[in-house]
SEGU-62311 format. One record per residue (C-alpha): residue number from 1; residue in one letter; x negated, y negated, z negated. Coordinates in nm, 3 decimals. Each point is the difference from the previous one (the first is absolute). Layout:
residues N
num, residuo, x, y, z
NUM, A, X, Y, Z $
...
end
This chain:
residues 493
num, residuo, x, y, z
1, X, -10.862, -8.996, -11.369 $
2, X, 0.246, -0.309, 0.206 $
3, X, -0.182, -0.222, 0.197 $
4, X, -0.304, 0.201, 0.128 $
5, X, 0.047, -0.198, 0.320 $
6, X, -0.166, 0.307, 0.167 $
7, X, 0.028, -0.089, 0.338 $
8, X, -0.262, -0.270, -0.069 $
9, X, -0.258, 0.253, -0.120 $
10, X, -0.204, -0.035, 0.357 $
11, X, -0.250, -0.268, -0.104 $
12, X, -0.351, 0.107, 0.101 $
13, X, 0.089, 0.302, 0.098 $
14, X, 0.195, -0.076, 0.325 $
15, X, -0.293, -0.224, 0.139 $
16, X, -0.249, 0.251, -0.099 $
17, X, 0.189, 0.246, 0.215 $
18, X, 0.007, -0.251, 0.284 $
19, X, -0.364, -0.086, 0.012 $
20, X, -0.077, 0.405, -0.080 $
21, X, 0.199, 0.090, 0.353 $
22, X, -0.114, -0.288, 0.170 $
23, X, -0.367, 0.087, -0.124 $
24, X, 0.101, 0.366, 0.148 $
25, X, 0.077, -0.095, 0.329 $
26, X, -0.288, -0.213, 0.045 $
27, X, -0.273, 0.255, -0.102 $
28, X, 0.178, 0.187, 0.334 $
29, X, -0.088, -0.238, 0.179 $
30, X, 0.368, -0.079, 0.092 $
31, X, -0.033, -0.414, 0.056 $
32, X, 0.320, -0.059, 0.174 $
33, X, 0.189, 0.228, -0.189 $
34, X, -0.107, -0.146, -0.326 $
35, X, 0.146, -0.335, 0.104 $
36, X, 0.312, 0.126, 0.111 $
37, X, 0.050, 0.194, -0.418 $
38, X, 0.037, -0.453, -0.069 $
39, X, 0.314, 0.047, 0.174 $
40, X, 0.161, 0.194, -0.243 $
41, X, 0.163, -0.235, -0.188 $
42, X, 0.208, -0.085, 0.382 $
43, X, 0.074, 0.355, 0.080 $
44, X, 0.344, -0.216, 0.034 $
45, X, -0.015, -0.341, -0.004 $
46, X, 0.331, -0.145, 0.025 $
47, X, 0.055, -0.295, 0.289 $
48, X, 0.296, -0.203, -0.001 $
49, X, 0.269, 0.263, 0.039 $
50, X, -0.223, 0.254, 0.205 $
51, X, -0.255, 0.238, -0.205 $
52, X, -0.351, 0.074, 0.123 $
53, X, -0.145, 0.344, 0.029 $
54, X, -0.383, 0.090, -0.031 $
55, X, -0.090, 0.300, 0.195 $
56, X, -0.308, 0.184, 0.080 $
57, X, -0.124, 0.386, -0.030 $
58, X, -0.339, -0.155, -0.220 $
59, X, 0.212, -0.177, -0.243 $
60, X, 0.254, 0.245, -0.012 $
61, X, -0.224, 0.308, -0.075 $
62, X, -0.135, -0.234, -0.255 $
63, X, 0.314, -0.006, -0.205 $
64, X, 0.060, 0.339, 0.119 $
65, X, 0.283, -0.024, 0.207 $
66, X, -0.175, 0.228, 0.229 $
67, X, -0.241, 0.225, 0.077 $
68, X, -0.306, -0.011, -0.219 $
69, X, -0.186, -0.277, -0.136 $
70, X, -0.344, 0.124, 0.094 $
71, X, 0.076, 0.055, 0.339 $
72, X, -0.153, -0.218, 0.254 $
73, X, 0.093, -0.296, 0.213 $
74, X, -0.086, 0.000, 0.353 $
75, X, 0.064, -0.338, 0.049 $
76, X, 0.136, -0.263, -0.207 $
77, X, 0.361, -0.014, -0.085 $
78, X, 0.221, -0.260, 0.149 $
79, X, 0.214, -0.214, -0.249 $
80, X, 0.301, -0.064, 0.139 $
81, X, 0.250, -0.231, -0.177 $
82, X, 0.395, -0.081, 0.160 $
83, X, 0.332, -0.078, -0.085 $
84, X, 0.232, 0.314, -0.099 $
85, X, 0.231, 0.107, 0.258 $
86, X, 0.319, -0.193, -0.019 $
87, X, 0.211, 0.319, 0.164 $
88, X, -0.150, 0.222, -0.290 $
89, X, 0.256, 0.255, -0.088 $
90, X, 0.137, -0.061, -0.264 $
91, X, 0.060, 0.227, -0.303 $
92, X, 0.311, 0.171, -0.156 $
93, X, 0.140, 0.036, -0.341 $
94, X, 0.021, 0.369, 0.093 $
95, X, -0.401, 0.009, 0.106 $
96, X, -0.083, -0.187, -0.285 $
97, X, 0.109, 0.200, -0.259 $
98, X, -0.076, 0.295, 0.165 $
99, X, -0.388, -0.136, -0.037 $
100, X, 0.085, -0.055, -0.356 $
101, X, 0.220, 0.173, -0.186 $
102, X, -0.221, 0.286, -0.072 $
103, X, -0.310, -0.222, -0.148 $
104, X, 0.236, -0.169, -0.190 $
105, X, 0.143, 0.235, -0.159 $
106, X, -0.332, 0.088, -0.197 $
107, X, 0.029, 0.000, -0.420 $
108, X, -0.350, -0.168, 0.016 $
109, X, 0.217, -0.292, 0.052 $
110, X, 0.206, -0.016, -0.281 $
111, X, 0.207, -0.280, 0.122 $
112, X, 0.003, -0.143, 0.337 $
113, X, 0.191, -0.211, 0.155 $
114, X, -0.096, -0.142, 0.394 $
115, X, 0.159, -0.163, 0.275 $
116, X, -0.159, 0.008, 0.386 $
117, X, 0.107, -0.279, 0.216 $
118, X, -0.033, -0.106, 0.356 $
119, X, -0.116, -0.331, 0.008 $
120, X, 0.143, -0.106, 0.379 $
121, X, 0.309, 0.014, -0.125 $
122, X, 0.011, 0.120, -0.413 $
123, X, 0.132, 0.276, 0.048 $
124, X, -0.007, 0.219, -0.307 $
125, X, -0.102, 0.335, 0.164 $
126, X, -0.106, 0.188, -0.326 $
127, X, 0.087, -0.079, -0.336 $
128, X, -0.010, 0.153, -0.429 $
129, X, 0.207, -0.198, -0.267 $
130, X, -0.147, -0.317, 0.196 $
131, X, 0.210, -0.231, -0.279 $
132, X, -0.098, 0.192, -0.286 $
133, X, -0.299, -0.222, -0.201 $
134, X, -0.365, 0.164, -0.077 $
135, X, -0.333, -0.156, -0.141 $
136, X, -0.140, -0.122, 0.329 $
137, X, -0.350, -0.057, -0.148 $
138, X, -0.245, -0.198, 0.225 $
139, X, 0.267, 0.031, 0.264 $
140, X, 0.193, -0.268, -0.152 $
141, X, -0.288, -0.210, 0.091 $
142, X, 0.227, 0.037, 0.352 $
143, X, 0.220, -0.259, -0.158 $
144, X, -0.226, -0.258, -0.117 $
145, X, -0.162, -0.047, 0.272 $
146, X, 0.331, 0.001, 0.223 $
147, X, 0.145, -0.273, -0.201 $
148, X, -0.334, -0.164, 0.013 $
149, X, -0.002, 0.013, 0.374 $
150, X, 0.322, -0.080, 0.074 $
151, X, -0.020, -0.344, -0.255 $
152, X, -0.368, -0.152, 0.033 $
153, X, -0.159, -0.101, 0.246 $
154, X, -0.302, 0.272, 0.141 $
155, X, -0.215, -0.256, 0.036 $
156, X, 0.036, -0.151, -0.301 $
157, X, -0.358, 0.040, -0.247 $
158, X, 0.032, 0.008, -0.407 $
159, X, -0.190, -0.297, -0.155 $
160, X, -0.271, 0.009, -0.234 $
161, X, -0.081, -0.398, -0.130 $
162, X, -0.205, -0.191, -0.278 $
163, X, 0.051, -0.277, -0.079 $
164, X, -0.141, -0.286, -0.208 $
165, X, 0.127, 0.075, -0.397 $
166, X, 0.064, -0.233, -0.269 $
167, X, -0.352, -0.128, -0.063 $
168, X, -0.327, -0.067, 0.248 $
169, X, -0.193, 0.307, -0.125 $
170, X, 0.304, 0.224, 0.084 $
171, X, 0.175, 0.189, 0.266 $
172, X, 0.355, 0.159, 0.068 $
173, X, 0.011, 0.399, 0.198 $
174, X, 0.358, 0.010, 0.115 $
175, X, 0.122, 0.307, 0.114 $
176, X, 0.183, 0.050, 0.263 $
177, X, 0.133, 0.363, -0.006 $
178, X, -0.307, 0.118, 0.256 $
179, X, -0.147, 0.363, -0.194 $
180, X, -0.215, 0.025, 0.234 $
181, X, -0.215, -0.266, -0.044 $
182, X, -0.395, 0.188, -0.058 $
183, X, -0.238, -0.044, -0.215 $
184, X, -0.218, 0.133, 0.271 $
185, X, -0.308, -0.181, 0.177 $
186, X, 0.103, -0.173, 0.309 $
187, X, -0.181, 0.307, 0.193 $
188, X, 0.190, 0.240, -0.180 $
189, X, 0.382, 0.170, 0.082 $
190, X, 0.265, 0.113, -0.288 $
191, X, 0.303, 0.248, 0.090 $
192, X, 0.099, -0.282, 0.118 $
193, X, -0.114, -0.107, 0.378 $
194, X, -0.040, -0.384, 0.059 $
195, X, 0.051, -0.125, -0.399 $
196, X, -0.085, -0.295, -0.101 $
197, X, -0.306, -0.041, -0.202 $
198, X, -0.100, -0.163, -0.401 $
199, X, -0.313, -0.116, 0.100 $
200, X, 0.162, -0.195, 0.330 $
201, X, 0.192, -0.166, -0.263 $
202, X, -0.249, -0.068, -0.224 $
203, X, -0.213, -0.166, 0.279 $
204, X, 0.261, -0.204, 0.074 $
205, X, 0.068, -0.130, -0.385 $
206, X, -0.372, -0.091, -0.011 $
207, X, 0.046, -0.188, 0.272 $
208, X, 0.235, -0.190, -0.060 $
209, X, -0.069, 0.001, -0.361 $
210, X, -0.371, -0.123, -0.063 $
211, X, -0.005, -0.008, -0.368 $
212, X, -0.025, 0.266, -0.256 $
213, X, 0.254, 0.192, -0.037 $
214, X, 0.059, 0.154, -0.413 $
215, X, 0.377, 0.143, 0.004 $
216, X, 0.197, 0.168, 0.228 $
217, X, 0.401, 0.075, -0.057 $
218, X, 0.219, 0.201, 0.189 $
219, X, 0.347, -0.038, 0.079 $
220, X, 0.226, 0.249, 0.041 $
221, X, 0.295, -0.161, 0.044 $
222, X, 0.097, 0.086, 0.327 $
223, X, 0.173, 0.327, -0.113 $
224, X, 0.183, 0.085, -0.286 $
225, X, 0.112, 0.302, -0.316 $
226, X, -0.249, 0.261, -0.074 $
227, X, -0.254, 0.130, 0.223 $
228, X, 0.087, 0.374, -0.042 $
229, X, 0.382, 0.143, 0.144 $
230, X, 0.210, 0.265, -0.165 $
231, X, -0.083, 0.321, 0.055 $
232, X, -0.398, -0.091, 0.071 $
233, X, -0.248, 0.153, -0.320 $
234, X, -0.278, -0.227, -0.143 $
235, X, -0.225, 0.318, 0.145 $
236, X, 0.073, -0.066, 0.357 $
237, X, -0.209, -0.306, -0.087 $
238, X, -0.290, 0.225, -0.052 $
239, X, 0.076, 0.251, 0.236 $
240, X, -0.027, -0.218, 0.272 $
241, X, 0.334, -0.031, 0.117 $
242, X, 0.058, -0.344, -0.123 $
243, X, -0.084, -0.349, -0.188 $
244, X, 0.238, -0.224, -0.174 $
245, X, 0.160, -0.180, 0.294 $
246, X, -0.116, -0.402, -0.040 $
247, X, -0.009, -0.217, 0.260 $
248, X, -0.397, -0.042, -0.030 $
249, X, -0.184, 0.386, 0.022 $
250, X, -0.301, 0.074, 0.241 $
251, X, -0.045, 0.302, 0.198 $
252, X, 0.329, 0.148, -0.132 $
253, X, -0.139, 0.019, -0.394 $
254, X, -0.240, 0.248, 0.104 $
255, X, -0.322, 0.063, -0.187 $
256, X, -0.146, 0.044, 0.337 $
257, X, 0.088, -0.186, 0.255 $
258, X, -0.103, 0.256, 0.292 $
259, X, 0.207, 0.339, -0.123 $
260, X, 0.357, 0.045, 0.014 $
261, X, 0.095, 0.137, -0.311 $
262, X, -0.280, -0.101, -0.273 $
263, X, 0.137, -0.059, -0.334 $
264, X, 0.172, -0.350, 0.028 $
265, X, -0.044, -0.342, -0.255 $
266, X, 0.287, -0.083, -0.258 $
267, X, -0.075, -0.382, -0.020 $
268, X, 0.003, -0.055, 0.364 $
269, X, 0.030, -0.381, -0.021 $
270, X, -0.214, -0.057, -0.291 $
271, X, -0.279, 0.225, 0.198 $
272, X, 0.013, -0.228, 0.303 $
273, X, -0.017, -0.296, -0.158 $
274, X, -0.363, 0.189, -0.140 $
275, X, -0.083, 0.047, 0.282 $
276, X, 0.054, -0.375, 0.122 $
277, X, -0.177, -0.117, -0.294 $
278, X, -0.321, 0.206, 0.010 $
279, X, -0.044, -0.137, 0.384 $
280, X, 0.072, -0.411, -0.109 $
281, X, -0.245, -0.039, -0.277 $
282, X, 0.275, 0.077, -0.271 $
283, X, 0.057, 0.188, -0.287 $
284, X, 0.168, 0.369, 0.065 $
285, X, 0.118, 0.013, -0.375 $
286, X, 0.170, -0.361, -0.066 $
287, X, 0.237, 0.100, 0.360 $
288, X, 0.397, -0.007, -0.111 $
289, X, 0.348, -0.007, 0.123 $
290, X, 0.176, -0.363, 0.076 $
291, X, 0.191, -0.240, 0.281 $
292, X, -0.168, -0.203, 0.255 $
293, X, 0.004, -0.375, -0.063 $
294, X, 0.286, -0.155, 0.242 $
295, X, -0.192, -0.085, 0.270 $
296, X, -0.360, 0.109, 0.002 $
297, X, -0.157, -0.040, 0.206 $
298, X, -0.103, 0.317, 0.248 $
299, X, -0.347, 0.095, -0.044 $
300, X, -0.008, 0.321, 0.190 $
301, X, 0.234, 0.214, 0.217 $
302, X, 0.025, 0.358, 0.142 $
303, X, 0.231, 0.246, 0.149 $
304, X, 0.065, 0.323, 0.044 $
305, X, 0.068, 0.175, 0.324 $
306, X, 0.325, -0.080, 0.157 $
307, X, 0.346, 0.189, -0.128 $
308, X, -0.013, 0.239, 0.302 $
309, X, -0.313, 0.153, -0.102 $
310, X, 0.050, -0.041, -0.345 $
311, X, 0.323, 0.263, 0.062 $
312, X, -0.192, 0.247, 0.202 $
313, X, -0.295, 0.053, -0.269 $
314, X, 0.214, 0.042, -0.256 $
315, X, 0.159, 0.311, 0.171 $
316, X, -0.288, 0.144, 0.191 $
317, X, -0.141, 0.038, -0.393 $
318, X, 0.306, 0.018, -0.157 $
319, X, -0.085, -0.350, -0.280 $
320, X, 0.209, -0.038, -0.268 $
321, X, -0.164, -0.353, -0.127 $
322, X, 0.001, -0.118, 0.391 $
323, X, 0.386, 0.107, 0.030 $
324, X, 0.100, -0.152, -0.294 $
325, X, -0.150, -0.312, 0.068 $
326, X, 0.173, -0.003, 0.349 $
327, X, 0.338, 0.015, -0.217 $
328, X, -0.077, -0.298, -0.242 $
329, X, -0.080, -0.188, 0.377 $
330, X, 0.364, 0.129, 0.135 $
331, X, 0.152, -0.126, -0.342 $
332, X, -0.141, -0.350, 0.034 $
333, X, 0.084, -0.016, 0.395 $
334, X, 0.336, 0.016, -0.166 $
335, X, 0.018, -0.234, -0.298 $
336, X, 0.015, 0.309, -0.241 $
337, X, -0.159, 0.077, -0.323 $
338, X, -0.385, 0.118, 0.083 $
339, X, 0.020, 0.256, -0.255 $
340, X, 0.063, 0.394, 0.060 $
341, X, 0.430, -0.067, -0.052 $
342, X, 0.025, -0.301, 0.241 $
343, X, -0.300, 0.184, 0.253 $
344, X, 0.238, 0.334, -0.002 $
345, X, 0.332, -0.227, 0.045 $
346, X, -0.200, -0.198, 0.275 $
347, X, -0.084, 0.314, 0.206 $
348, X, 0.316, 0.194, -0.059 $
349, X, 0.219, -0.318, 0.161 $
350, X, -0.289, -0.057, 0.263 $
351, X, 0.137, 0.355, 0.142 $
352, X, 0.300, -0.053, -0.109 $
353, X, 0.025, -0.321, 0.221 $
354, X, -0.159, 0.123, 0.301 $
355, X, 0.234, 0.305, 0.011 $
356, X, -0.133, 0.286, -0.186 $
357, X, 0.239, 0.211, -0.186 $
358, X, -0.152, -0.037, -0.384 $
359, X, 0.258, 0.195, -0.189 $
360, X, -0.103, 0.200, -0.235 $
361, X, -0.363, -0.187, -0.019 $
362, X, -0.181, -0.061, -0.310 $
363, X, -0.324, -0.138, -0.018 $
364, X, -0.165, -0.114, -0.317 $
365, X, -0.299, -0.075, 0.144 $
366, X, -0.172, -0.068, 0.389 $
367, X, -0.261, 0.265, 0.011 $
368, X, 0.248, 0.304, -0.063 $
369, X, -0.267, 0.127, -0.318 $
370, X, 0.277, -0.063, -0.196 $
371, X, 0.220, 0.327, -0.167 $
372, X, 0.299, -0.215, 0.060 $
373, X, 0.001, -0.022, 0.380 $
374, X, 0.287, 0.117, 0.115 $
375, X, 0.077, 0.021, 0.432 $
376, X, 0.142, 0.197, 0.235 $
377, X, -0.165, 0.162, 0.330 $
378, X, 0.313, -0.178, 0.204 $
379, X, -0.182, -0.337, -0.106 $
380, X, -0.389, 0.108, 0.106 $
381, X, 0.153, 0.122, 0.265 $
382, X, 0.232, -0.287, 0.118 $
383, X, -0.362, -0.234, -0.080 $
384, X, -0.222, 0.235, 0.247 $
385, X, 0.302, 0.048, 0.288 $
386, X, 0.006, -0.397, -0.002 $
387, X, -0.367, -0.068, 0.016 $
388, X, -0.044, 0.288, 0.271 $
389, X, 0.280, -0.106, 0.240 $
390, X, 0.103, -0.265, 0.292 $
391, X, -0.118, -0.284, -0.049 $
392, X, 0.363, -0.116, 0.089 $
393, X, 0.026, 0.007, -0.326 $
394, X, -0.155, -0.337, -0.139 $
395, X, -0.078, 0.195, -0.376 $
396, X, -0.268, 0.200, 0.244 $
397, X, -0.260, -0.242, 0.076 $
398, X, -0.037, -0.132, -0.343 $
399, X, -0.059, 0.423, -0.134 $
400, X, -0.258, 0.126, 0.213 $
401, X, -0.263, -0.061, -0.214 $
402, X, 0.220, 0.239, -0.226 $
403, X, -0.150, 0.263, 0.289 $
404, X, -0.305, -0.072, 0.044 $
405, X, -0.083, 0.016, -0.353 $
406, X, 0.165, 0.334, -0.040 $
407, X, -0.304, 0.254, -0.090 $
408, X, -0.147, 0.270, 0.349 $
409, X, 0.093, 0.404, -0.112 $
410, X, -0.367, 0.123, -0.038 $
411, X, -0.110, -0.407, 0.090 $
412, X, 0.009, -0.249, -0.292 $
413, X, 0.104, -0.086, -0.313 $
414, X, 0.225, 0.206, -0.191 $
415, X, 0.015, 0.272, 0.279 $
416, X, -0.320, -0.016, 0.062 $
417, X, -0.038, 0.372, -0.142 $
418, X, 0.350, 0.058, 0.056 $
419, X, 0.146, 0.207, 0.325 $
420, X, -0.331, 0.250, -0.012 $
421, X, 0.092, 0.354, 0.065 $
422, X, 0.313, 0.223, 0.036 $
423, X, 0.377, -0.104, 0.089 $
424, X, -0.152, -0.362, -0.107 $
425, X, -0.255, 0.001, 0.260 $
426, X, 0.237, -0.066, 0.345 $
427, X, 0.024, -0.337, -0.176 $
428, X, -0.343, -0.092, -0.051 $
429, X, -0.059, -0.352, 0.194 $
430, X, 0.388, -0.026, 0.106 $
431, X, 0.187, -0.047, -0.316 $
432, X, -0.043, -0.370, -0.132 $
433, X, 0.129, -0.019, -0.341 $
434, X, -0.004, -0.179, -0.348 $
435, X, -0.052, 0.215, -0.297 $
436, X, 0.182, 0.058, -0.361 $
437, X, -0.172, 0.162, -0.258 $
438, X, 0.087, -0.008, -0.392 $
439, X, -0.019, 0.254, -0.253 $
440, X, 0.339, 0.267, 0.133 $
441, X, 0.041, -0.253, 0.295 $
442, X, -0.140, 0.034, 0.348 $
443, X, 0.118, -0.218, 0.310 $
444, X, -0.039, -0.034, 0.310 $
445, X, 0.143, -0.276, 0.287 $
446, X, -0.097, -0.127, 0.353 $
447, X, 0.016, 0.139, 0.375 $
448, X, -0.115, 0.255, 0.247 $
449, X, 0.009, 0.054, 0.384 $
450, X, 0.135, 0.317, 0.057 $
451, X, -0.138, 0.238, 0.269 $
452, X, 0.264, -0.156, 0.246 $
453, X, -0.146, -0.333, -0.069 $
454, X, 0.275, -0.121, -0.219 $
455, X, -0.041, -0.222, -0.291 $
456, X, 0.192, 0.084, -0.281 $
457, X, -0.027, -0.158, -0.368 $
458, X, 0.057, 0.192, -0.335 $
459, X, -0.041, -0.006, -0.398 $
460, X, -0.043, 0.310, -0.150 $
461, X, 0.019, -0.004, -0.405 $
462, X, -0.021, 0.290, -0.243 $
463, X, 0.026, -0.027, -0.361 $
464, X, -0.007, 0.228, -0.328 $
465, X, -0.303, 0.154, 0.134 $
466, X, -0.386, 0.011, -0.021 $
467, X, -0.201, -0.202, 0.285 $
468, X, -0.224, 0.277, 0.093 $
469, X, 0.327, 0.212, 0.098 $
470, X, 0.204, -0.260, 0.158 $
471, X, -0.276, -0.208, 0.228 $
472, X, -0.079, 0.316, 0.178 $
473, X, 0.390, 0.059, 0.094 $
474, X, 0.067, -0.361, 0.067 $
475, X, -0.287, -0.032, 0.265 $
476, X, 0.138, 0.353, 0.137 $
477, X, 0.320, -0.169, 0.101 $
478, X, -0.122, -0.301, 0.152 $
479, X, -0.261, 0.232, 0.227 $
480, X, 0.306, 0.160, 0.062 $
481, X, 0.151, -0.276, 0.143 $
482, X, -0.298, -0.059, 0.260 $
483, X, 0.062, 0.315, 0.190 $
484, X, 0.325, -0.040, -0.023 $
485, X, 0.145, -0.021, 0.349 $
486, X, 0.378, 0.045, -0.180 $
487, X, 0.196, -0.013, 0.312 $
488, X, 0.230, 0.264, -0.178 $
489, X, 0.377, -0.038, 0.078 $
490, X, 0.169, -0.251, -0.267 $
491, X, 0.308, 0.268, -0.003 $
492, X, -0.109, 0.207, -0.323 $
493, X, -0.093, -0.341, -0.187 $
end
């Protein structure tokens, strides 16, 4: 069935596994090592023009990179942070080809396209039909999040307001497009770190409007068009992948705000209005959509985390709703229609204006969930190379949050339980990449430091086979780059 979004079926299993590992380490009395496991998500921390790498025997054993995980560590492992050497040997095209070509020939990959680049000089070190457009799955989020970082102030926060209604006992909840606004209590965390709380908004309204409130109206006029994109299915809502995209959404539309992929609501804006009505003592059944009066007094206002944080979270947990909301913010910033069509065009135009080659790109949404999306590996690789490149390129500094949002192989996000065995294990803790998975679709785009200390950017896309077949092969390809000195002669191409 199209649109299953398998790379997001991680939910609380990921957190449970991490807690189990931490608990096991604590029970063995490895307090010092358990603290280090928290650093899993920053095994490759990208600074301004440098890459910092964690090293230490305890951490490496925890990842299964050397020795036995049960060996006793006599002294606490040292955490070593430092930049990559500027004079690290440069891989050659023939060297990279020798490392990848045999693995790339696996029939489990179906139709494979890909590219490997050296971010230091944008040299293409390996490619396989890089201009062929393929279904990207959630690697399509890289286009949206890159456009958001290029067009929006990274410190910008998306505001949700309550204003006075047309009568003294009425208020209007005005959506600004923040899907992270949470219905959880103030002291509880949702899947969105630092999310604004509806309780705080209601408290502000109570303080500013001491009289009784009988009517709550929701204003969804900030976005236009349908809430569901072409290539999405209604079953994606109950399946936990998405909710209709509206400017008023609580907890990404989740029925359980602290879980990644529970069933979602089909009426997010009205649900938000009803939740506010309950807090204000109004009748939830009377909530309806409408438009705020012009110049209405603001009774309360809360704001999302900054755009840079939203980008990181959208990538790490592969959140479709958050990605779609960011695409709408790009459209608004560009003066485009804040609909699926307008947002997709604004994302494409932003990337093109920044010098990215968007030839052949067809994106009907901002998340990659649509089966109608088509993207070439060339563009994904270019985005990763620029984001990983030197700060002499002004785009690089703006795109850095893409890197800090990439999941770490075997460590967090949608790569938490990948790169664990066989040919892929060498990449565990060293590969950082955005995943993409749909029925018959698997993709991986990110970066890795090779064994010589050279940072490489890559994009790999496989269409036409089950992700259960193709994902291990993509992981093995990325891991091969980690183990690659790749300094063979280029005489053989």
